[in-house]
C-alpha positions in Angstrom: -1.7 6.8 11.5 -1.3 3.9 13.9 1.6 2.1 12.2 4.8 2.8 14.3 7.1 2.2 11.3 5.2 4.8 9.2 5.3 7.3 12.1 9.1 6.7 12.3 9.4 7.4 8.6 7.4 10.6 8.9 9.4 11.8 11.9 12.7 11.2 10.0 11.6 13.0 6.8 10.3 16.0 8.8 14.0 16.8 9.4 14.1 17.8 5.8 10.6 18.9 4.6 7.1 19.5 5.8 5.2 16.2 5.8 1.5 15.5 5.6 0.6 11.9 6.3 -2.7 10.3 5.3 -4.4 7.0 6.0 -5.5 5.7 2.6 -9.1 4.5 2.4 -9.9 1.4 4.4 -6.9 2.0 6.7 -6.6 3.5 10.1 -9.1 6.4 10.8 -10.0 6.8 7.1 -13.4 5.8 5.9 -14.1 3.6 2.9 -12.6 0.4 1.8 -9.2 -0.5 0.4 -9.0 -1.0 -3.4 -5.2 -1.7 -3.6 -4.1 1.4 -5.5 -7.1 2.0 -7.7 -9.5 4.6 -6.0 -6.6 5.5 -3.7 -5.5 8.0 -6.4 -8.4 10.1 -5.3 -7.1 10.1 -1.7 -3.7 11.2 -2.9 -5.3 13.9 -5.0 -7.1 15.2 -1.9 -3.9 15.2 0.0 -2.0 17.2 -2.7 -5.0 19.6 -2.9 -4.8 20.1 0.9 -1.1 20.8 0.8 -1.7 23.5 -1.9 -4.5 25.0 0.2 -2.1 25.3 3.2 0.2 27.4 1.0 2.9 25.0 -0.1 4.1 25.9 -3.5 6.0 22.7 -4.2 4.4 19.4 -3.3 6.0 16.0 -3.6 4.1 12.7 -3.2 5.8 9.7 -1.6 4.2 6.3 -1.3 5.2 3.0 0.2 4.1 -0.4 -1.2 0.5 0.1 -2.2 0.9 3.8 -1.6 3.8 3.7 -4.0 1.5 2.4 -6.7 -1.1 5.0 -5.8 1.3 8.0 -6.1 2.6 6.7 -9.5 -0.9 6.3 -10.9 -2.0 9.6 -9.3 0.8 11.6 -10.9 0.0 10.3 -14.4 -3.7 10.8 -14.1 -3.5 14.2 -12.5 -1.0 15.5 -15.1 -3.7 15.0 -17.7 -6.7 15.8 -15.5 -8.0 12.3 -16.2 -11.3 11.0 -14.8 -11.1 8.1 -12.3 -14.4 6.5 -11.4 -16.2 9.6 -12.8 -14.2 12.0 -10.6 -11.5 14.2 -12.2 -8.0 13.9 -10.7 -7.1 17.6 -10.5 -4.0 18.2 -8.3 -0.7 17.1 -9.9 2.4 17.0 -7.7 5.7 18.6 -8.6 7.6 15.3 -8.1 7.0 11.7 -7.1 8.9 9.2 -4.9 7.6 5.6 -5.1 9.1 3.1 -2.7 8.6 -0.7 -2.9 5.8 -0.5 -5.5 4.5 -3.1 -7.8 4.6 -2.5 -11.5 1.6 -4.6 -12.4 -1.5 -6.1 -10.8 -2.2 -9.7 -9.7 1.3 -10.5 -8.6 1.3 -14.0 -7.1 4.9 -15.1 -7.6 5.9 -14.5 -3.9 4.4 -16.0 -0.8 3.5 -12.7 0.9 1.6 -11.6 -2.3 -0.3 -15.0 -2.4 -1.4 -14.3 1.2 -2.6 -10.8 0.2 -4.6 -12.2 -2.7 -6.2 -14.7 -0.3 -7.2 -11.8 2.0 -8.6 -9.9 -0.9 -10.4 -12.6 -2.8 -12.2 -14.6 -0.1 -14.9 -13.4 2.3 -13.0 -15.2 5.2 -9.8 -13.4 4.2 -11.5 -10.0 4.2 -12.9 -10.8 7.7 -9.4 -11.6 8.9 -8.0 -8.4 7.3 -10.7 -6.4 9.1 -10.3 -8.0 12.4 -6.6 -8.7 12.7 -5.0 -6.1 10.4 -7.7 -3.3 10.8 -7.9 -3.1 7.0 -11.3 -2.9 5.3 -11.1 -4.5 1.8 -13.6 -3.6 -0.9 -14.9 -6.9 -2.3 -15.5 -5.1 -5.6 -11.9 -3.8 -6.0 -10.5 -3.8 -9.5 -13.9 -3.8 -11.2 -13.2 -2.7 -13.8 -9.4 -3.4 -13.8 -7.6 0.0 -13.8 -4.5 0.9 -15.7 -1.5 -0.6 -13.9 1.4 1.5 -12.6 3.7 0.5 -15.5 1.1 1.6 -17.9 0.6 5.0 -16.3 4.2 5.8 -15.3 5.2 6.5 -18.9 2.9 9.6 -18.8 4.6 11.2 -15.8 7.6 12.7 -17.7 9.0 15.3 -17.5 8.0 15.4 -13.8 10.9 14.2 -11.6 10.4 10.6 -10.4 12.4 8.5 -8.0 11.8 4.7 -7.7 13.3 3.1 -4.6 13.4 -0.7 -4.1 15.2 -3.2 -1.9 17.1 -6.2 -2.9 15.6 -7.9 0.2 12.0 -7.1 -0.8 10.0 -10.3 -0.2 6.8 -9.0 -1.9 8.0 -7.6 -5.2 11.1 -8.8 -7.0 13.6 -6.4 -8.7 11.7 -7.0 -12.0 9.2 -4.3 -10.8 11.4 -1.2 -10.3 13.3 -2.1 -13.4 10.1 -2.3 -15.4 8.8 1.0 -14.0 12.1 2.8 -14.6 12.3 1.5 -18.2 8.7 2.7 -18.9 9.2 6.1 -17.2 12.2 7.1 -19.3 14.9 9.6 -18.7 13.0 11.7 -16.1 13.2 8.8 -13.6 15.9 7.8 -11.2 16.1 4.3 -9.7 17.8 3.3 -6.4 18.2 -0.4 -5.8 19.3 -0.7 -2.2 21.0 -3.9 -1.2 20.1 -3.9 2.6 16.6 -2.6 2.1 13.5 -4.9 2.6 10.0 -3.9 1.9 8.4 -0.5 2.5 8.6 1.4 5.8 9.0 -1.7 7.9 12.1 -2.8 5.9 14.2 0.4 5.9 17.9 0.1 6.5 20.3 2.5 8.2 20.8 5.7 6.2 18.0 5.2 3.7 15.6 7.7 5.2 18.3 10.4 5.4 19.1 9.7 1.8 15.5 10.0 0.7 15.0 13.0 2.9 17.9 14.8 1.3 16.5 14.0 -2.1 13.1 15.4 -1.1 14.7 18.5 0.3 16.4 19.1 -3.1 13.2 18.5 -5.0 11.3 20.8 -2.7 13.9 23.5 -3.2 13.5 23.1 -7.0 17.1 22.0 -7.3 18.5 18.9 -9.0 18.6 15.5 -7.2 21.4 15.0 -4.6 23.0 12.0 -3.2 24.5 13.5 0.0 22.6 14.0 3.2 21.2 17.5 3.6 21.7 19.2 6.9 18.7 21.6 7.0 15.0 21.5 6.0 13.6 23.6 3.3 10.1 25.0 2.4 8.2 22.3 0.6 5.6 19.7 1.5 5.6 15.9 1.1 2.3 14.1 1.0 3.0 10.6 2.3 0.8 7.7 1.5 1.6 4.5 3.3 
């Protein structure tokens, strides 16, 4: 996990719960190639399975940006033990937190997303991503096109789900969290945060404590809280950045 912002997030959340952080495929020290939230559900599934193996009884997944889409899709697929690329997704979490996630694929209505599509869709772009960003992109990503987060999120209920999004997100407009929350139904909460930007690099003061308190409540098996908790409790959070 080389990204300083993600390390900061993990350190802050460890004040509240146990945290297992993974590099999704194609990132950092993980092998494989990035598929933008498709095969990454298998990485999340392995992380949840590892947390169970370590003895955690309640496991919550949290993902940021692409990781947010991955944890949403994983929760829906794992709940029904669905096959993904001929592999069964077997380890459902107890709750899900998705931060700065897209609701659908092929979003090109913001400049940052148009740049990401250039990186993904052109050989030169994939070379730039590998050299400058240390991200290995699969040229065959989205073949075939997987079910989008908004299509899968409706299957998560009654599992608790928190959707967090910033008014200042330059990648995905507020259309996305609203679409996800509407599709998820009554088991979902949505926080629209005025000062928040995009993902772990865009966090604003107080947001990580607010999320940490919510995670602590979920890990304890209690209802969601809005206040900041003062002590950690015995649960694990599998974090996908």
